[in-house]
N, C-alpha and C positions, 0 to 999 in steps of 0.2 A: 702762633705759627702752625700748630697742629690743626687748628680749625681751618685755617686758610688752605692747607693742603687737602684736608678732608672735603672742603667745599669745592676745590678745583677738581678733585677726583669724582665727585658726585655730579658736577655740572658738565664734565667733558662728554659723557654719552649724550646728554641733551643737546649740546652744541653740535655734535656730530650728526644727530638725528635731524636737527633743523637745517644743517648744511646740505643734507641729502635733497631737500626740496629744491634748492637753487640749481642743482645739477640734473634734475629731471628733464629740463628742457634743452639739454645739450644736443648738438647735432651730430657729433661723431663719437663713437665708443672706441675705447682702446684698452689693451691689456696692460696690466702693471708690469709684465715681464718684457714688454717691448723695449728695445734699445732706443736711445735718443735719436739716432739716425732714422730708425723705422718710424718713430713718432713724427719727426720732421717731414718725412716723405708722405705721411698720411694727412698732414695738415693742409687745408685748402687756403688758409689765411697765412700770409707771411708774418714772420716774427716782428719785423719792423712795423708793419701795419698794426699788429696787436699791441705793440709797445706804445704807438701813438694813441691808440684808443685808451690805454691805461693812463697815459700822461694827461689826456684830456679830462679825466675825472679828478685830477689833482689841482687843476687851475693853473694860473700863470706862475711860472718859475718852478713848477714841479719837476722832480727828477726820479728816474727809476734807480733804486738802490741795488736790487738784484731781481732775478727772474729768468724765466725761460719756459720751454715746453715741458709738459709733464702729464701724467695721468692722475686724475683726481676723481674719486668716486666712480671709476669706470669710464670717465669722459676724457677726451683729448682736449686739453686746455693750455693756455699760457697763463702762468701765475707771475705777477709782478708786485714787488713791494715799492710803493710810490711814497716819496717824501715830499710833502707840500711845503712851499715857502712859508715861513713864519709859524708853522705848527709843530708841536711835539709829536714824536712817534711817527709811525708809518701806516699806510693803508694798503692792505693786500687787495689787489684787483685781479679777478679771475676772468679771462677772456676766452670765449669759445673758439677753438682752433678751426672749427668748420665753417662758422658764419661771421665771426668777428664781434659778436654781441657780448656785452658784459654780463656774466652770469652771477657774479657776487662781488661785493665791495664791503670789506670789513676793516674797522680800525684796529690796529695792533696795539694792545695795552701792554704794560710791563709784565703783568702776570702771564698773559697769553704768550707774549714773546719769550719769556723765560721757559715756559712749558714747551714751546715749539722748537727752540734751538736744538735740543737733543734729537728731536724727531727729524728736523731738517738735515742735521749732520748724518743721521743714520740713513736717510733717503739718499743723500749725496754719496756716501760710501757704498751703499748697495748698488746704485747706478753705475759707479765706477767699476765695481767688481763685475757686474753684469756685462758691461761693455767690454771689459778686458777679457772675460770668459768668451764672449761672442767672437772677438777678434782672434783669440787663441784657437778657438774651434775652427774658424775659417782658415787660418794659416796652417793648422794641422791638416785639415782636409786637402788644401792645395798641395802641401808637401807630400801627402800620401799619394795623390794623383800623379805627381811628378816621378815617383819611384818606379 
C-alpha cells in the first residue's frame, strides 16, 4: 500500500506536466478566481453544445455523469465525465469553451478517481465560497449605496 501511494505521489507531477501540453492550444484564457457566472459569460460555446461534443466521444448510449464550465490550467473549458454504455469507469472529456474542440480525453481509473475525489470536492467548496463571497460583496455594495 505504501508503494502504491509513493508511486501515485511521484507520478502526479508527471501527469500534471503532460496535461499542460493539451491545454497549450486552448482558445480562451481565464482566471481561477472568476465566478461561474463570469466564466459562463466569457464562453463562446454554449454548455449544451459542449455537452453534445463530449457525448459524441463516448459513442452510442453514452451519458454525462457530471460536468460544467471551469478553469483548467489557465484555460476556460467545459469538463465532463462521460459514462459509455457497457464500459467500466468514466472518461473525462475537456472541451474548449472558446471553439468547442476537444482538448483532452482521459480514462478515469480507480486510483485516479480516488485521488481526484478530494480535489473535486475542494474545488466545489472553493467555488461555492467564492460565489457566495461575490454575491455578499455585491449586496453589501448595493446596500451601502442605498443608505
